[in-house]
C-alpha positions, 0 to 999 in steps of 0.5 A: 606465547608467540607474537601472532597469538599475542596480537590476536588477543590484543585485537579481540580485547580492542574489539570488545572495548569498542562494542561496550562503548558503542552499546553504552552510547546507544543506551544513552541516546534517547532518539530512535535507533534506525538502520540508516540515519543519513539524509539523502543529499537530493532531499529538500531541506524541509524533509528528512529521511528516517526508518522507524521500527514499529511493533508488528501490525495486528493483521499480518506481518511483512511476507517479504523484505527488500532483498530479492528471493528465489523462494517466491514462486510468483507465476502467471496463470494465463489470465488477462491483466488490465492492459486496456488504456486507460483503466476506467475506474467507477467510484462508488462512495458508500455511506456519508463522505466528506467532500475533502476526503473524496477530493483527496482520494481522487487526487491519489487515483489521478496521480497514478497516470503520468503527468502530461506537459510537466514532470511530477515531483519525485518520488511520484505516485506515477513512478510507484505504479511503474512496478505494477505496469511491468506485468503483462498478459500472454500477448505481452501487453503491459498493465496500463499506466493511464487511469481515469475516473470514468464515473461516480455514484454516492450511496448516502442512504446505505441502500444495502444496510450498514453491514455488508458481506462479500456477497452483498458488496455486489448488491452495492454495485447492482444498486449503483448501476440501477440508480445511476447507469454509468456510461456504456463503457462501464462493463470494460472498467473496474469498480472501486467501492469505498465504505465510510467510517460507520459501515462494517464489513464481513472480516473487516479489521479481523482478516482484511482491510480491503479485497478484490474480486469480480461480479456475478452476472446473476447479481450485477448482470455482467462480470467486471473486476471490483475492489472494496476498501473501508475507512478504518478510522474509528473501527480498527486504525491500529490494524488497517491504518498502520503505521499511522496507528499502533495497538493500544497495548503498545502505548508507552512500550515502543515507538509512537504511531507515524503522523499521517501526511494529510492529517487523517489517520483513517483516510491516509491509511486507506491510500496504501490499501487502495493502492495495494488492491488496485495493483493486485486487481490490475495484475490478477483481475479475474483471479487467474493471472499473476499470483503465488500459491496453488489456491486461486481462492487464497492467492498471494499477490504482488501487494501481499508479498510486500505488505508492511514495507515502504522503503529501503532498509525495511524488514524485522519490524522496520517499515523502510526509509521514508520521508518526514517533512518539517511538520513531522508528517510521513510520506514516500511518494508525491501526487500530481498536485503536491499532495503526499502519500505513504504507499507500500511497495509492490513486488517487481517481476524484474528485480524479483524483490519489492520495489518503490520509487523512493528506493535509495539504491 
């Protein structure tokens, strides 16, 4: 046997020994193994970074991981984007809502705009929205970075019933306009319908956690983009409040659900869905702007491409590297008043990959 062959065999034996030792140590360690376990030096001492592996969500799985891809054929179809500044949001609270939950959701929405006069804590909600603002229309106008709540209406009497369909969702808007006419600018804004935990919606939990479309003049009287998101806290948190809930059949057989940043699985779970729908409605308000695929009635949009991804190192069941504070609550962005949220990443047309302000690179 030649010396070179002997050295090669010895190296193989050495590597095999190292792999066995590594596997034994990992098995003996009861802590969750992650893709990346080092703490960012810029993080405060009251929080840590981790990248938990969770079971696949029941509704869908991530369509795109962090890395770039030339296979995603996201194209512009010449329609408008929400470039007028500010984006006027008209909120419709359908059903019975706790004031504390309303304030939390409104704080998130108002955190999208850059903070005037002082720098937001990083990674911020407004920095997260920068990815959405990269999209333009055919004139080169970007999606606006400024968002305001231009009006609110509470329908505590369930005027259209406790079960809504995609069509009767527009009746909710029509009822709000008739009952409490918004300002004259409401036709130049967007409607956001938020249904309470006791309201069921067509395809909710089974196929969708939220959706966006535009109103029909025959129902509402004019055409305006709108989005709906439901509170899944009691209906299907393991589907629509992921990763703050996991399917019951997974109990004891995998990692536990993550702790919501504001203490409410349903409402905290809504934040990411609201962000998802707002980003897609802004980049594809009339279903003729930015989307992948050939069917505008079933488009793959900038939120769909990054579903289930919240930080660097995501993919294969990992949500990506996110923060955990000293109480064990999970988040990846911070709002204007210091509130914390966990928002999914969005597809960047510049990077041709999913992106978020908490990225480690």
